[in-house]
N, C-alpha and C positions, 0 to 999 in steps of 0.2 A: 289215340283217337277216342273221343267220348261218344258212346252210343246211347241214345235214349231208348225208352221202351218201344217207341214207335218204330225204331230202326231194327229191333231185334227180330231174328228169324225164328218163327215158332218151333222149328225143328231143332234149334240150338238150345232151347230152354229145357232144362232137366230139373224136375222137381220130384222128389220121392214122397209119395202120399201113402198113408196107411189108414184104412177104414177100420173103425172100432164099432163092431156090431153089438147092440145091447137090447134090441127088441125086434119082434117079427110081427108085422101087421097083416101080411098076406102070404099064403103059401099055396102054390099050384092052383091059382085062381080063386082060392077060398079066403074070405075075410076072417081074420082071427081076432078082430077088435072086441068081440063079445066074450072071448075066452080070458080067464084070469092070467095075470102076468107070469105067474109061476109056470103055467102050461105053455104060454108063448115063448118063454125063455128056454124051456126044455126042447120045444120044436126047433127053435133057432139053433141050439147046439147039435141037434140031430140032423139038421138040414144043410148046414154050411161047413165046408172044409176050409179050415184056416190056411192062409198062406203067410208065413212069418214075414213081417215087415210090410205087408200089403193089405191083408184082411185078417183081423184078429177079433176075439171077443173082448169087449170092455171088461175090465176087472170088476168083479161084483162080490159082495158079502151079504150073507143072510143073518140078520140079528134083530132083536127087539130091545137090546140093551143100550140105553142112552149113552153110557160111558164108552162102549165100543163104537157107537156112531160118531161121537166126538173125537175119538182117537183116529178113526178113518178120515174124518173131515180134516183134522190137523195134518195128517200124513199127506192128504191130497194137496193141501196148500204147500207143504214142503216140496212135494214132487212137481210143482208147477202145473198141476192139472188145470184144464180149462173149466170144467164143470164138475159138480157133485150132485148126484140125484138120489133121492130117497123115494121108494115106491112101495105100495102095499103089494103083497104077493097073491093073496087068495080072496079075502073078503072085499067085495066091490073093487076088484083089481082089473076091471075091463078098461079098454083104451077109449077115451072120448076125444074124437077128432076135433082139433082146433078149439079146445076148451080147457081152461084152467080148472083144477080139481083138487080136493083135499086128499085124493088118492096118491098124489105124488108131489114132490117139491124139488125144484132145481135151483141150485146155487151157482151163479156164474162168478168166476174169479177174475179179477182185473190183473193182468200180467204186465 
């Protein structure tokens, strides 16, 4: 018997989802968007308890070396990552809501 999606019982659908946390914009009702990314990332790691396979921190590296950045980018492609982000940590590293900025760059990979 061929079941279409419309015939599926929602209780029968089993999907394992893992959330990769990489930034923290609010904490205990306080906006963190004016804080530098380095501080937001520190607060993220202090505030969240990881649950392996369900909620983990996105892998991150801190460098200003272009060769290292290229190496991480190439490895991300090999690992079939969805995105690759480069962000400033301290200087002008605030979060600007719904705005593109020179402070960060996101590369989407087509899989």
